[in-house]
N, C-alpha and C positions, 0 to 999 in steps of 0.2 A: 113717236109721241114723246114730248119733253116731260121729264119728271118734275114733280113739284120741288120748290126751293128746299123744303125740309127734308125731302128724300135725298137730294143731292148732298145736303149738309151731313146727313147720316152716313152716306157712302164715303164722304171725305173723312169723317171721324173714324170710320171702320178701317180705312187704309192709311191712317196717319203715319207719316214717315218718321223714322227714328230720330232725326234731328228736331222735328217738331215736338215729339214726345219729350226729348231732353229739355226743351225750353218750357215744358208744361203747357204746350200749345193745344188749343181747342177751338174748333169752328163753332162760333156762336150763331152766326146768321149768314145766309147766302141769299142774294137777290140776283137772279139770273137776268132779268129784264134790264136792270141797271148795270150789270157787270160789277157787282159790289160784294165784298166779303168782310165780315167782322170776326176777328179772332182774339181770344184771350191767351195770355201767357203768364207764367210765374217764374220770376227771376230769383235765383237763390244767391246767397252771399258768395258761393263758389264762382259765380259769374262776374265778380267784381275785380277790377284791376287795381283798386286801391281800397281803402278802408270800407267804403260802402257805395262806390260808383260802378254801375254795370258797364262792362267793357263795350266799346262802340260797335264791335263786330256782332255782338249779341243783339244790340239795339237794331242794327241794320238787318240782321237775320229775321227779327220779328216782323218788321214792316215789309220786308221782301216777301215773306211767306204770305202775308195778307194780300199783297198785290198779285202774287201768283195765283192764289185761291180766287181772287176776283176774276182773273182771266179764265180760269177753269169754269167759274160760274157762268161767264158769258159764252164760252165756246163749248164746254162740256168735257167729259172725261176722254181719255185716249189721246192726250197731247203731251208733248215734252215742251218745257218753257225755259230754255237757257237764257239767262240775262245777258244782254249785249252791253248795257251800261246802266249804272245806278248812281244817283246823287243823293246823299243824305245830309240834311242840315240838322245838327244836334242843337236843340234850343234850350234844354234844361238837362241837368244831370239826372240819370235814371238810377234809382235806388232799388235794392231788393224788394220784391213784392209783386203785385198783380199789375199787368199792363193790358191795354186794349188797343189793338191795331185795326185800322180800317184801310182796305185797299179798294181802288176803283179803276176801271178801265176808262181811259180818257179818249183813246182813238184806237180803232181796230182795223188793221189791213189784212191782206191775205196771208202774209208771212211774218208780219211785224206788229207788235202791239205797244202802245204807250200807256203807262199806268202811273198813278199817284197814290201815296199812302201817308197816313198819319199814325203816330203812336202817342197814347196818353197813359200817364201813370194812374195809380189808384186814387190820387188826389185830384184827378182830372186835369193835370197840367199837361200841356203839349210838350212832349219830350223830344220828338223828332218829326220831320216832314221829309218825304222822299219822292223822287220821280225815277222811273225806270223805263228802259226800252228792252223788249224781249223778242226773241225769235219764236215763232210758232212752228213746231214740228208735229204734224198730224200722223197718227199711226196709219200704216198702209193696211188696207183691207185685203185679206187673203182670197 
């Protein structure tokens, strides 16, 4: 029996990875039927490469996390998701503050998934758009 969306979101929040916690990451919404995840993040001034522009690796990390969580939403827990390739278009500079990332599964195969994501700042500006291909590694049952 599949768990409800909010139950899965709670499980993901409870097992939040240290890198997600470092970014102030939080699972806001999960939609298993659509393969969609919404996450919020808080970027601190320490994540900036210049006076107040968030370094691109952190921008990439936020949108990548949302895309990975979308895949977990679609498939379920018990998978590893190494990224095979990722493309990020940086559309606006990101400044310290709150960000909202949305990840969606575009196409799902047996061993590979294609995902897309967006990242908006607290002023609702589209900061980045990304696409990624990931390998799906399912846990073996004992």
